[in-house]
gemmi code that builds the backbone of each chain (N, CA, C; Angstrom):
import gemmi

chains = {
    "A": [
        ("SER", (-15.331, -4.868, -6.322), (-14.840, -5.852, -5.121), (-14.466, -7.163, -6.325)),
        ("ALA", (-13.838, -8.336, -5.817), (-13.255, -9.287, -6.734), (-14.220, -10.986, -6.828)),
        ("VAL", (-13.973, -11.462, -7.353), (-13.878, -13.363, -7.089), (-12.841, -13.492, -6.654)),
        ("ILE", (-13.205, -14.033, -4.985), (-11.929, -14.543, -4.366), (-12.599, -16.132, -4.340)),
        ("SER", (-11.986, -17.122, -5.280), (-12.045, -18.407, -5.404), (-11.279, -19.573, -4.957)),
        ("GLN", (-11.660, -20.050, -3.851), (-10.887, -20.942, -2.671), (-11.175, -22.293, -3.263)),
        ("LYS", (-10.398, -23.775, -3.708), (-10.631, -24.900, -3.723), (-10.207, -25.960, -2.483)),
        ("PRO", (-10.350, -27.175, -2.156), (-11.537, -27.396, -2.027), (-12.732, -26.298, -1.780)),
        ("SER", (-14.011, -26.712, -1.930), (-14.989, -25.827, -1.077), (-15.089, -26.733, 0.352)),
        ("ARG", (-14.981, -27.873, 0.465), (-14.800, -29.013, 1.924), (-14.881, -30.380, 1.174)),
        ("ASP", (-14.309, -30.797, 2.305), (-13.578, -31.953, 2.317), (-13.402, -32.829, 3.265)),
        ("ILE", (-13.334, -34.092, 3.098), (-13.382, -35.066, 4.188), (-12.045, -36.013, 4.171)),
        ("CYS", (-11.164, -35.827, 5.535), (-9.836, -36.520, 5.157), (-9.821, -37.199, 6.347)),
        ("GLN", (-8.605, -38.051, 6.159), (-8.515, -39.079, 7.044), (-7.212, -38.495, 7.836)),
        ("ARG", (-6.933, -39.015, 9.040), (-6.073, -38.543, 10.244), (-4.190, -38.637, 9.396)),
        ("GLY", (-3.416, -37.914, 9.768), (-2.478, -37.984, 9.555), (-1.892, -37.543, 7.775)),
        ("THR", (-3.244, -36.904, 7.157), (-2.860, -37.397, 5.598), (-2.620, -35.560, 5.764)),
        ("SER", (-2.243, -34.928, 4.198), (-2.112, -33.635, 4.129), (-3.263, -32.866, 3.286)),
        ("LEU", (-3.520, -31.714, 3.311), (-4.699, -31.080, 2.421), (-4.169, -29.925, 2.116)),
        ("THR", (-4.081, -29.317, 0.733), (-3.555, -28.296, 0.256), (-5.073, -27.443, -0.469)),
        ("ILE", (-5.091, -26.157, 0.472), (-6.246, -25.556, -0.379), (-5.396, -24.577, -1.024)),
        ("GLN", (-6.257, -24.099, -2.096), (-5.839, -22.813, -3.031), (-6.870, -21.710, -3.193)),
        ("CYS", (-6.295, -20.547, -3.203), (-6.961, -19.232, -3.125), (-6.877, -18.576, -4.340)),
        ("GLN", (-7.594, -18.147, -5.540), (-7.004, -17.445, -6.625), (-7.864, -16.280, -6.390)),
        ("VAL", (-7.416, -15.271, -6.808), (-8.230, -13.820, -6.876), (-7.768, -13.335, -8.652)),
        ("ASP", (-8.746, -12.769, -8.797), (-9.051, -12.524, -10.406), (-9.054, -10.592, -10.318)),
        ("SER", (-8.239, -10.125, -9.401), (-8.226, -8.758, -9.275), (-6.897, -8.486, -8.585)),
        ("GLN", (-5.941, -7.326, -8.650), (-4.779, -7.112, -8.266), (-5.003, -7.148, -6.566)),
        ("VAL", (-4.448, -7.640, -6.035), (-3.930, -8.247, -4.816), (-2.531, -7.753, -4.262)),
        ("THR", (-3.042, -6.661, -2.608), (-1.491, -6.193, -2.682), (-1.515, -7.034, -0.890)),
        ("MET", (-2.275, -7.775, -0.136), (-1.996, -8.427, 0.549), (-2.766, -9.645, 0.680)),
        ("MET", (-2.285, -10.845, 1.039), (-3.229, -11.893, 1.469), (-3.162, -12.689, 2.554)),
        ("PHE", (-3.920, -12.973, 3.240), (-4.034, -13.648, 4.987), (-4.720, -15.325, 4.639)),
        ("TRP", (-4.264, -16.018, 5.338), (-5.092, -17.026, 5.605), (-5.343, -17.185, 7.065)),
        ("TYR", (-7.118, -17.547, 7.230), (-7.575, -17.592, 8.550), (-8.331, -18.825, 8.820)),
        ("ARG", (-8.360, -19.429, 9.959), (-9.091, -20.242, 10.446), (-10.240, -20.424, 11.324)),
        ("GLN", (-11.321, -20.969, 11.482), (-12.990, -21.036, 12.190), (-13.086, -22.441, 12.701)),
        ("GLN", (-13.026, -22.386, 13.684), (-13.061, -23.558, 14.207), (-14.585, -23.644, 14.533)),
        ("PRO", (-15.120, -24.750, 14.866), (-16.608, -25.059, 15.110), (-17.141, -23.986, 16.210)),
        ("GLY", (-18.275, -23.471, 15.585), (-18.723, -22.848, 16.526), (-17.985, -21.380, 16.916)),
        ("GLN", (-16.638, -20.910, 16.734), (-15.798, -20.102, 17.032), (-15.774, -18.795, 15.884)),
        ("SER", (-14.903, -17.935, 16.302), (-15.240, -17.123, 15.210), (-13.843, -17.201, 14.698)),
        ("LEU", (-13.148, -16.380, 13.638), (-12.040, -16.586, 13.052), (-10.675, -16.141, 13.692)),
        ("THR", (-9.597, -16.759, 13.702), (-8.582, -16.595, 13.643), (-7.224, -16.394, 13.044)),
        ("LEU", (-6.284, -15.600, 12.560), (-5.060, -15.193, 11.571), (-4.292, -16.296, 11.731)),
        ("ILE", (-3.867, -16.990, 10.971), (-3.170, -18.198, 10.652), (-1.765, -17.037, 10.381)),
        ("ALA", (-1.818, -16.599, 8.975), (-0.342, -15.929, 8.783), (-0.858, -15.075, 7.394)),
        ("THR", (-0.026, -14.643, 7.454), (0.000, -13.528, 6.185), (0.854, -13.944, 5.106)),
        ("ALA", (0.480, -14.238, 3.676), (1.366, -14.971, 2.531), (1.840, -13.732, 2.127)),
        ("ASN", (3.273, -14.042, 1.913), (4.030, -12.942, 1.294), (4.575, -13.457, -0.086)),
        ("GLN", (4.361, -12.556, -0.904), (4.793, -13.083, -2.150), (6.435, -13.275, -2.535)),
        ("GLY", (6.558, -14.312, -2.514), (7.958, -14.668, -3.070), (8.608, -14.980, -1.649)),
        ("SER", (8.344, -15.055, -0.601), (9.118, -15.046, 0.575), (8.132, -16.117, 1.382)),
        ("GLU", (9.185, -16.381, 2.898), (8.278, -17.129, 3.940), (6.617, -16.548, 4.672)),
        ("ALA", (6.163, -17.124, 4.388), (4.869, -16.336, 4.975), (5.180, -16.136, 6.625)),
        ("THR", (4.241, -15.114, 7.313), (4.534, -14.365, 8.429), (3.446, -14.775, 9.226)),
        ("TYR", (3.559, -16.062, 10.235), (2.993, -16.482, 11.266), (2.481, -15.968, 12.352)),
        ("GLU", (1.275, -16.172, 12.907), (0.497, -15.286, 14.258), (1.204, -16.530, 15.062)),
        ("SER", (1.398, -15.996, 16.577), (1.502, -16.939, 17.602), (0.560, -17.647, 17.606)),
        ("GLY", (0.876, -19.313, 17.598), (0.426, -20.333, 17.832), (0.333, -21.492, 16.501)),
        ("PHE", (1.034, -20.963, 15.543), (0.852, -21.198, 14.248), (2.184, -21.516, 13.555)),
        ("VAL", (2.989, -23.057, 13.097), (3.990, -22.737, 12.728), (3.746, -23.205, 10.863)),
        ("ILE", (5.096, -23.084, 10.644), (5.562, -23.184, 9.201), (5.177, -24.905, 8.794)),
        ("ASP", (5.406, -25.757, 9.800), (5.856, -26.867, 9.719), (4.463, -27.817, 9.711)),
        ("LYS", (3.536, -26.543, 10.030), (1.970, -27.760, 10.154), (1.144, -26.868, 9.284)),
        ("PHE", (1.792, -25.537, 9.016), (0.705, -24.974, 8.089), (1.249, -24.310, 6.890)),
        ("PRO", (2.045, -25.060, 6.089), (3.192, -24.779, 5.325), (2.501, -23.473, 4.255)),
        ("ILE", (2.533, -22.399, 3.463), (2.242, -21.194, 2.841), (3.080, -20.842, 1.678)),
        ("SER", (2.212, -20.935, 0.749), (3.419, -20.101, -0.538), (2.498, -19.621, -1.470)),
        ("ARG", (3.128, -18.391, -2.000), (2.689, -17.327, -2.852), (3.107, -16.751, -3.846)),
        ("PRO", (3.334, -17.961, -5.155), (4.103, -17.318, -6.405), (3.465, -16.239, -6.807)),
        ("ASN", (2.702, -15.647, -6.929), (2.979, -14.412, -7.250), (1.429, -13.660, -6.626)),
        ("LEU", (0.966, -12.575, -7.495), (0.415, -11.724, -6.330), (-0.787, -12.197, -6.172)),
        ("THR", (-1.828, -13.050, -7.047), (-2.931, -13.296, -6.892), (-3.310, -14.827, -6.423)),
        ("PHE", (-2.266, -15.546, -6.129), (-2.469, -17.091, -5.857), (-2.340, -17.481, -4.474)),
        ("SER", (-2.788, -18.161, -3.980), (-1.918, -18.748, -2.657), (-1.876, -20.390, -2.035)),
        ("THR", (-1.203, -21.131, -2.117), (-2.108, -22.109, -1.094), (-1.630, -22.436, 0.502)),
        ("LEU", (-2.241, -22.834, 0.612), (-2.321, -23.525, 2.410), (-2.661, -24.444, 2.129)),
        ("THR", (-1.536, -25.190, 3.025), (-1.507, -26.753, 3.526), (-1.439, -26.780, 4.854)),
        ("VAL", (-2.781, -27.923, 5.364), (-2.880, -28.163, 6.363), (-1.978, -29.555, 6.530)),
        ("SER", (-1.051, -29.994, 7.095), (-0.315, -31.154, 7.100), (-0.719, -31.790, 8.705)),
        ("ASN", (-0.321, -33.154, 7.901), (-0.416, -34.066, 9.392), (-1.770, -33.996, 10.274)),
        ("MET", (-2.869, -34.170, 9.494), (-4.402, -33.575, 10.669), (-4.413, -34.860, 11.422)),
        ("SER", (-5.085, -33.916, 12.105), (-5.565, -34.407, 13.319), (-7.605, -34.086, 13.460)),
        ("PRO", (-8.005, -34.496, 14.152), (-9.767, -33.859, 14.100), (-9.640, -32.677, 14.358)),
        ("GLU", (-8.666, -32.332, 15.532), (-8.420, -30.848, 15.862), (-8.465, -29.757, 14.417)),
        ("ASP", (-7.822, -30.400, 13.632), (-7.993, -29.461, 12.547), (-9.078, -28.929, 11.629)),
        ("SER", (-10.148, -29.874, 11.925), (-11.573, -29.666, 11.532), (-11.774, -28.545, 11.725)),
        ("SER", (-11.860, -27.366, 10.615), (-12.406, -25.975, 10.862), (-12.704, -25.845, 9.549)),
        ("ILE", (-13.490, -24.459, 9.490), (-13.279, -23.934, 8.032), (-12.345, -23.011, 7.471)),
        ("TYR", (-11.474, -23.243, 7.017), (-10.470, -22.406, 6.507), (-10.549, -20.914, 5.219)),
        ("LEU", (-10.173, -19.580, 5.573), (-10.796, -18.670, 4.686), (-9.366, -17.813, 4.326)),
        ("CYS", (-8.904, -17.696, 2.939), (-8.267, -16.324, 2.387), (-9.105, -15.478, 2.443)),
        ("SER", (-8.280, -14.486, 2.696), (-8.865, -12.718, 2.942), (-7.621, -12.247, 2.161)),
        ("VAL", (-8.370, -11.032, 1.441), (-7.085, -10.320, 0.680), (-7.271, -9.073, 0.680)),
        ("LYS", (-6.963, -7.804, 0.541), (-6.903, -6.864, 0.312), (-6.614, -5.963, -0.960)),
        ("LEU", (-7.654, -5.684, -1.451), (-7.505, -5.500, -3.159), (-6.911, -4.538, -3.410)),
        ("GLN", (-6.272, -4.143, -4.371), (-5.480, -2.712, -4.621), (-6.811, -2.088, -5.123)),
        ("GLY", (-6.356, -0.665, -4.332), (-7.105, 0.450, -4.430), (-8.640, 0.480, -3.410)),
        ("THR", (-8.739, -0.291, -2.642), (-10.003, -0.756, -1.863), (-9.738, 0.197, -0.625)),
        ("ASN", (-8.896, 0.984, -0.342), (-8.669, 1.283, 0.735), (-8.515, 0.606, 2.173)),
        ("GLU", (-8.966, 0.353, 2.856), (-8.938, -0.648, 3.839), (-10.068, -1.750, 3.823)),
        ("LYS", (-10.529, -2.059, 3.158), (-11.724, -3.406, 2.864), (-10.939, -4.314, 2.558)),
        ("LEU", (-10.754, -5.399, 3.780), (-10.655, -6.915, 3.534), (-11.430, -8.049, 3.260)),
        ("PHE", (-11.602, -8.640, 2.228), (-12.930, -9.471, 1.733), (-12.376, -10.737, 1.598)),
        ("PHE", (-13.274, -11.672, 1.674), (-12.694, -13.123, 2.251), (-13.337, -13.831, 0.605)),
        ("GLY", (-12.428, -15.327, 0.589), (-12.981, -16.129, -0.105), (-14.230, -16.685, 0.290)),
        ("SER", (-14.426, -17.829, -0.232), (-15.964, -18.707, -0.006), (-15.452, -19.253, 0.986)),
        ("GLY", (-14.331, -20.301, 1.374), (-14.241, -20.965, 2.297), (-14.083, -22.525, 2.056)),
        ("THR", (-13.136, -22.974, 2.990), (-12.727, -24.785, 2.691), (-13.709, -25.354, 3.837)),
        ("GLN", (-14.621, -25.999, 3.967), (-14.976, -26.859, 5.136), (-14.014, -28.094, 5.340)),
        ("LEU", (-13.063, -27.826, 6.259), (-12.341, -29.238, 6.386), (-12.891, -30.262, 7.764)),
        ("SER", (-13.357, -31.707, 7.267), (-13.744, -32.190, 8.274), (-12.359, -33.765, 8.622)),
        ("VAL", (-11.578, -33.720, 9.577), (-10.750, -34.528, 9.388), (-11.579, -36.098, 10.529)),
        ("LEU", (-11.164, -37.093, 10.130), (-12.067, -38.414, 10.888), (-10.669, -39.139, 11.371)),
    ],
    "B": [
        ("ALA", (-8.581, -7.997, 28.239), (-9.910, -7.847, 27.752), (-10.287, -8.049, 25.993)),
        ("GLN", (-11.251, -8.413, 25.993), (-11.762, -8.778, 24.751), (-11.609, -7.511, 23.988)),
        ("LYS", (-11.372, -7.473, 23.151), (-11.273, -6.362, 21.632), (-12.503, -5.984, 21.184)),
        ("ILE", (-12.993, -6.968, 20.886), (-14.469, -6.865, 20.259), (-15.678, -7.783, 21.152)),
        ("THR", (-16.584, -7.023, 21.137), (-17.476, -7.520, 21.902), (-18.793, -7.897, 21.397)),
        ("GLN", (-19.419, -8.639, 21.167), (-20.721, -8.805, 20.698), (-21.976, -9.655, 21.468)),
        ("THR", (-22.534, -9.331, 22.182), (-23.190, -9.482, 23.745), (-24.606, -10.029, 22.972)),
        ("GLN", (-24.618, -10.134, 21.972), (-25.738, -10.883, 21.701), (-25.585, -12.140, 20.757)),
        ("PRO", (-25.812, -13.089, 21.577), (-25.446, -14.268, 20.639), (-26.280, -14.819, 19.558)),
        ("GLY", (-27.688, -14.424, 19.986), (-28.760, -14.922, 18.562), (-29.703, -13.387, 18.720)),
        ("MET", (-30.566, -13.023, 17.611), (-31.408, -12.479, 17.530), (-32.735, -12.722, 16.723)),
        ("PHE", (-33.826, -12.262, 17.038), (-35.020, -12.598, 15.921), (-35.168, -10.983, 15.334)),
        ("VAL", (-35.704, -11.411, 14.272), (-36.823, -10.251, 13.843), (-37.636, -10.378, 12.834)),
        ("GLN", (-38.277, -9.728, 12.227), (-39.784, -9.904, 11.565), (-38.957, -9.208, 10.402)),
        ("GLU", (-39.695, -10.488, 9.391), (-39.319, -9.820, 8.125), (-39.802, -8.254, 7.720)),
        ("LYS", (-39.109, -7.588, 6.630), (-39.156, -6.199, 6.843), (-39.148, -5.096, 8.037)),
        ("GLU", (-38.939, -5.711, 9.303), (-38.558, -4.960, 9.992), (-37.027, -4.576, 10.242)),
        ("ALA", (-36.558, -3.336, 11.073), (-35.113, -2.718, 11.210), (-34.655, -3.905, 12.640)),
        ("VAL", (-33.364, -4.040, 12.384), (-32.879, -4.804, 13.553), (-31.314, -4.307, 13.687)),
        ("THR", (-30.596, -3.998, 14.899), (-29.606, -3.533, 15.378), (-28.755, -4.461, 16.439)),
        ("LEU", (-27.723, -4.843, 15.648), (-27.065, -5.778, 16.259), (-25.837, -5.010, 16.752)),
        ("ASP", (-25.448, -5.381, 17.685), (-24.488, -4.681, 18.347), (-23.089, -5.085, 18.870)),
        ("CYS", (-22.263, -3.892, 18.902), (-20.850, -3.976, 18.870), (-20.180, -3.222, 19.388)),
        ("THR", (-19.011, -3.519, 20.451), (-18.268, -2.538, 21.300), (-16.717, -3.366, 21.149)),
        ("TYR", (-16.246, -2.020, 21.058), (-14.446, -2.679, 20.724), (-13.415, -2.046, 21.972)),
        ("ASP", (-12.436, -1.959, 21.978), (-11.681, -1.711, 22.691), (-10.249, -1.504, 22.330)),
        ("THR", (-9.904, -0.147, 22.287), (-8.697, -0.148, 21.541), (-7.992, 0.737, 22.199)),
        ("SER", (-6.621, 1.340, 22.075), (-5.765, 2.487, 22.639), (-5.109, 3.336, 20.997)),
        ("ASP", (-5.498, 2.573, 20.353), (-4.803, 3.141, 19.304), (-5.828, 4.103, 18.383)),
        ("PRO", (-5.330, 5.204, 17.907), (-6.003, 6.229, 17.791), (-6.884, 6.222, 16.684)),
        ("SER", (-6.161, 5.206, 15.272), (-6.408, 5.049, 13.907), (-6.740, 3.469, 14.253)),
        ("TYR", (-7.772, 3.386, 13.388), (-8.350, 1.466, 13.515), (-9.217, 1.704, 12.297)),
        ("GLY", (-10.184, 0.622, 12.086), (-10.996, 0.208, 11.097), (-12.087, -0.710, 11.565)),
        ("LEU", (-13.233, -0.310, 11.364), (-14.349, -1.531, 12.156), (-15.255, -2.100, 10.636)),
        ("PHE", (-15.208, -3.123, 10.532), (-15.779, -4.202, 10.018), (-17.250, -4.869, 10.278)),
        ("TRP", (-17.944, -5.211, 9.073), (-19.339, -6.430, 9.978), (-19.285, -7.157, 8.233)),
        ("TYR", (-18.884, -8.594, 8.625), (-19.293, -9.297, 7.457), (-20.715, -10.426, 8.186)),
        ("LYS", (-20.721, -10.925, 7.084), (-22.259, -12.072, 6.968), (-21.547, -13.364, 6.892)),
        ("GLN", (-22.100, -14.370, 7.366), (-21.825, -15.507, 7.054), (-22.928, -16.549, 7.320)),
        ("PRO", (-23.495, -16.827, 6.154), (-24.299, -18.129, 5.410), (-23.789, -19.061, 6.273)),
        ("SER", (-24.986, -19.954, 6.031), (-24.581, -21.518, 6.334), (-23.669, -21.999, 5.749)),
        ("SER", (-23.244, -21.336, 4.612), (-22.442, -22.536, 3.114), (-21.124, -22.024, 3.998)),
        ("GLY", (-20.781, -21.014, 4.813), (-18.784, -20.610, 5.541), (-18.483, -19.314, 4.697)),
        ("GLU", (-19.275, -19.000, 3.705), (-18.593, -17.804, 3.025), (-18.547, -16.486, 4.018)),
        ("MET", (-17.326, -15.548, 4.006), (-17.703, -14.457, 4.688), (-17.858, -13.524, 3.607)),
        ("ILE", (-19.156, -12.493, 3.765), (-19.600, -11.488, 3.122), (-18.975, -10.172, 3.656)),
        ("PHE", (-17.859, -9.569, 2.785), (-18.032, -7.997, 3.811), (-19.017, -7.149, 3.353)),
        ("LEU", (-19.821, -6.545, 4.519), (-20.644, -5.268, 4.510), (-20.737, -4.116, 4.635)),
        ("ILE", (-19.648, -4.002, 5.331), (-19.478, -2.486, 5.635), (-18.411, -2.278, 6.305)),
        ("TYR", (-18.201, -0.981, 6.067), (-16.533, -0.568, 6.583), (-16.322, 0.718, 7.572)),
        ("GLN", (-15.855, 1.154, 8.234), (-15.917, 2.257, 9.219), (-14.621, 2.542, 9.799)),
        ("GLY", (-13.812, 4.064, 9.257), (-12.764, 4.343, 9.614), (-13.076, 5.200, 10.835)),
        ("SER", (-11.785, 5.039, 11.860), (-12.158, 5.720, 12.879), (-12.045, 7.447, 12.855)),
        ("TYR", (-11.484, 7.604, 11.436), (-11.530, 9.348, 11.550), (-12.531, 9.723, 10.733)),
        ("ASP", (-13.334, 8.356, 10.114), (-14.520, 9.069, 9.345), (-15.650, 9.771, 9.680)),
        ("GLN", (-16.048, 10.957, 9.315), (-16.890, 11.972, 9.890), (-18.252, 11.340, 9.924)),
        ("GLN", (-18.509, 10.808, 8.793), (-19.817, 10.211, 8.489), (-20.167, 9.103, 8.820)),
        ("ASN", (-21.268, 7.790, 9.821), (-21.511, 6.742, 9.541), (-21.747, 6.223, 8.157)),
        ("ALA", (-20.896, 5.063, 8.080), (-21.237, 4.856, 6.861), (-21.986, 3.841, 6.786)),
        ("THR", (-22.612, 3.760, 5.308), (-24.010, 3.076, 4.799), (-23.675, 2.336, 3.642)),
        ("GLU", (-24.318, 1.278, 3.401), (-24.265, 0.391, 2.363), (-25.723, -0.083, 1.878)),
        ("GLY", (-26.439, 0.199, 1.512), (-27.261, -0.177, 0.199), (-27.944, -0.554, 1.917)),
        ("ARG", (-28.692, -1.794, 2.486), (-29.631, -1.480, 3.586), (-29.151, -1.408, 4.907)),
        ("TYR", (-27.336, -1.727, 4.424), (-26.818, -1.499, 6.209), (-26.057, -0.042, 6.555)),
        ("SER", (-26.093, -0.036, 7.602), (-25.958, 1.043, 8.183), (-24.825, 0.803, 9.332)),
        ("LEU", (-24.000, 1.427, 9.525), (-23.105, 1.659, 10.712), (-23.450, 3.024, 11.608)),
        ("ASN", (-23.725, 2.837, 12.648), (-24.235, 3.027, 13.842), (-22.907, 3.472, 14.615)),
        ("PHE", (-21.966, 4.656, 14.456), (-20.674, 5.077, 14.887), (-21.094, 5.705, 16.170)),
        ("GLN", (-20.310, 4.967, 17.713), (-20.202, 6.453, 18.107), (-18.820, 6.258, 19.177)),
        ("LYS", (-17.983, 7.039, 18.585), (-16.412, 7.017, 19.453), (-16.548, 6.873, 20.488)),
        ("ALA", (-16.886, 7.926, 21.394), (-16.859, 7.998, 22.632), (-17.419, 6.968, 23.453)),
        ("ARG", (-18.478, 5.966, 22.925), (-18.813, 5.035, 23.825), (-17.769, 3.375, 23.088)),
        ("LYS", (-17.115, 3.871, 21.903), (-16.380, 2.421, 21.278), (-18.048, 1.833, 20.865)),
        ("SER", (-18.648, 2.009, 20.164), (-19.483, 1.324, 19.657), (-19.535, 1.252, 18.211)),
        ("ALA", (-19.792, 0.090, 17.401), (-20.329, -0.017, 16.378), (-21.347, -0.513, 15.623)),
        ("ASN", (-22.319, -0.298, 15.875), (-23.705, -1.731, 15.869), (-24.163, -1.445, 14.159)),
        ("LEU", (-24.636, -2.653, 13.808), (-25.048, -2.989, 12.590), (-26.261, -2.202, 12.611)),
        ("VAL", (-26.770, -1.542, 11.736), (-28.463, -1.612, 11.384), (-28.747, -2.208, 10.351)),
        ("ILE", (-29.652, -2.840, 9.971), (-30.064, -3.741, 8.752), (-31.768, -3.315, 8.616)),
        ("SER", (-31.900, -2.638, 7.782), (-33.288, -2.344, 7.211), (-34.339, -2.904, 6.552)),
        ("ALA", (-35.443, -3.129, 6.784), (-36.136, -3.856, 5.690), (-35.622, -5.409, 5.466)),
        ("SER", (-35.620, -5.800, 6.695), (-35.006, -7.428, 6.593), (-35.786, -8.040, 5.539)),
        ("GLN", (-34.655, -9.131, 5.130), (-35.255, -10.194, 4.571), (-35.183, -11.744, 4.806)),
        ("LEU", (-35.602, -12.707, 4.615), (-35.218, -13.962, 4.821), (-34.046, -14.377, 4.671)),
        ("GLY", (-32.954, -13.856, 2.980), (-31.934, -13.739, 3.314), (-30.692, -13.722, 3.468)),
        ("ASP", (-31.088, -12.794, 5.122), (-30.315, -11.976, 5.734), (-30.096, -12.427, 7.119)),
        ("SER", (-31.020, -14.152, 7.447), (-30.711, -15.112, 8.067), (-29.209, -15.452, 7.772)),
        ("ALA", (-28.142, -15.551, 9.138), (-26.708, -15.618, 9.215), (-26.317, -15.533, 10.247)),
        ("MET", (-24.857, -15.788, 10.170), (-24.023, -15.059, 11.496), (-23.436, -13.998, 11.190)),
        ("TYR", (-23.676, -13.203, 11.794), (-23.368, -11.582, 11.503), (-21.620, -11.752, 12.724)),
        ("PHE", (-20.784, -11.102, 11.920), (-19.431, -10.898, 12.913), (-18.546, -9.407, 12.471)),
        ("CYS", (-18.421, -8.896, 13.809), (-17.822, -7.185, 13.822), (-16.752, -7.854, 13.850)),
        ("ALA", (-15.208, -7.081, 13.406), (-14.289, -7.157, 13.497), (-13.497, -5.425, 13.538)),
        ("MET", (-12.102, -5.688, 14.001), (-11.687, -4.391, 13.915), (-10.085, -4.584, 13.492)),
        ("ARG", (-9.366, -3.735, 12.938), (-8.041, -4.122, 12.292), (-7.512, -2.227, 13.110)),
        ("GLU", (-6.254, -2.542, 14.183), (-5.672, -1.591, 14.528), (-4.783, -1.056, 13.197)),
        ("LEU", (-4.573, -0.158, 12.927), (-3.969, 0.570, 12.544), (-2.297, 1.105, 12.967)),
        ("GLY", (-2.112, 0.912, 13.957), (-0.761, 1.284, 14.404), (0.163, 2.324, 14.103)),
        ("ASP", (1.360, 2.464, 13.705), (1.685, 3.066, 13.283), (2.053, 3.368, 11.883)),
        ("GLY", (0.973, 3.112, 11.344), (0.476, 3.111, 10.005), (1.089, 2.029, 8.897)),
        ("ALA", (2.425, 1.811, 9.282), (2.475, 0.508, 8.426), (1.931, -0.494, 8.117)),
        ("GLY", (0.458, -0.807, 8.293), (-0.339, -1.510, 8.228), (-0.431, -3.104, 8.418)),
        ("SER", (-0.536, -3.340, 9.819), (-1.123, -4.481, 10.179), (-2.267, -4.992, 9.623)),
        ("TYR", (-2.827, -5.932, 8.909), (-3.947, -6.328, 8.470), (-4.706, -7.021, 9.115)),
        ("GLN", (-4.175, -7.751, 10.297), (-4.681, -8.495, 11.056), (-6.496, -7.803, 11.574)),
        ("LEU", (-7.458, -8.964, 11.658), (-8.639, -8.551, 11.590), (-8.874, -9.519, 13.256)),
        ("THR", (-9.166, -8.704, 14.417), (-9.742, -9.244, 15.368), (-11.369, -9.383, 15.329)),
        ("PHE", (-11.799, -10.300, 15.570), (-13.150, -11.030, 15.356), (-14.087, -10.823, 16.865)),
        ("GLY", (-15.569, -10.416, 16.665), (-16.151, -10.520, 18.030), (-16.902, -12.313, 17.607)),
        ("LYS", (-16.996, -13.036, 18.554), (-17.880, -13.747, 18.839), (-18.989, -14.320, 17.788)),
        ("GLY", (-19.771, -13.378, 17.131), (-20.657, -13.045, 16.326), (-22.215, -13.488, 17.057)),
        ("THR", (-23.184, -12.968, 16.044), (-24.456, -12.640, 16.767), (-24.997, -13.855, 15.331)),
        ("LYS", (-26.060, -14.521, 15.877), (-26.854, -15.320, 14.709), (-28.504, -14.458, 14.741)),
        ("LEU", (-28.145, -14.275, 13.330), (-29.644, -13.581, 13.112), (-30.440, -14.510, 12.301)),
        ("SER", (-31.725, -14.455, 12.853), (-32.850, -15.195, 12.476), (-33.980, -14.002, 11.651)),
        ("VAL", (-34.655, -14.138, 10.725), (-35.294, -13.583, 9.853), (-36.733, -14.113, 10.232)),
        ("ILE", (-37.745, -13.817, 10.350), (-39.114, -14.475, 10.737), (-40.049, -13.884, 9.406)),
        ("PRO", (-40.762, -15.002, 9.168), (-41.310, -14.690, 7.972), (-42.353, -13.821, 8.758)),
    ],
}
model = gemmi.Model(1)
for chain_id, residues in chains.items():
    chain = gemmi.Chain(chain_id)
    for i, (resn, *xyz) in enumerate(residues, 1):
        res = gemmi.Residue()
        res.name, res.seqid = resn, gemmi.SeqId(i, " ")
        for name, pos in zip(("N", "CA", "C"), xyz):
            atom = gemmi.Atom()
            atom.name, atom.element = name, gemmi.Element(name[0])
            atom.pos, atom.b_iso = gemmi.Position(*pos), 0.0
            res.add_atom(atom)
        chain.add_residue(res)
    model.add_chain(chain)
structure = gemmi.Structure()
structure.add_model(model)
structure.setup_entities()
């Protein structure tokens, strides 16, 4: 496995502001993803973070609301823009590590509360 | 139709006993992978075990084993010798491999909350 670090681990934000979440991996990564887990719910894929190009978004998620960067293989950021209370969720990055076949691992998560 | 169904919202197990968490799935893709994750109250998602649709043997990882019944489309997680630290939410998830190009989207079930009783 690997260490998948997310920052911040939690935050409380005001409506209308933006928060950028970082995901750093200490091993070689082939793919990176961002998921959202709304309170009491399961996980939903937001997008695939592509190195050096625009992320691939799932239905219901748009770049203006959730801009994503991945400047290199092991680092990615997710920004939650113009936040509203409905954005209160756990945001998790997920990675496929090189040489681990089909296994997908998750970061420690960011618990976001929007007031 | 739901792709992943976990019918047990909550389960209780006595410490040191074994427990089975149910998961059924629905796919027409012949090639897929099944995952189990543990989510403690801290929120992180911890990978437990993986089973590929073409794997001949049931997957095992320490105290975790996956009871894979392909014809029934079930992938139940068995935790042996439960410990207090096993108390958490458990999610079953599936990845459909499709044409092999590699969509890595995971579809998750709604989860089962396991409580281990001392």
